[in-house]
C-alpha positions, 0 to 999 in steps of 0.5 A: 551426862544424866544419871538417874539415882534414888537420892534420900531426902532427910532432915539433914538434906539430900543424901547422894552416893559418893561414887557419883560425885567422884566422877566430877573430880574436885567439886567442893560444892553442888547445887540442888534443884527440886522439880516436880518430877526430879531433883537435879544435882550439879556442880556449883557454878563459880562466880564470873570473877573467880573464873576470870581470875583463874583464866588470867592466872593460867594465861600468865603461867603459859606466857600468853599475857603479861602485866605491863607497868604503866601509870594511869592517866590523871583524872579530871575533876567532875566540873571539867568533864561536864564542861568538855561534855557540853562542848563536845555535844555542840 
């Protein structure tokens, strides 16, 4: 959805009418891109790790996934891994 408005650029930043931002819902931050013919304001993208954490939380809440207790396998020393890599490459 594209809405054309007259935004005011001041020394404090870009001023945009609040009713336009209200349509986006709970937006805490926005990104502003300046182009030669327009200024584009859009909700700030969440980093991938935040999105992943949110998705996992929602899937757990819905019972789609669960964490199983398990002991991680022991790690082999670097020398042993190198020896096995050499042996496997023959």
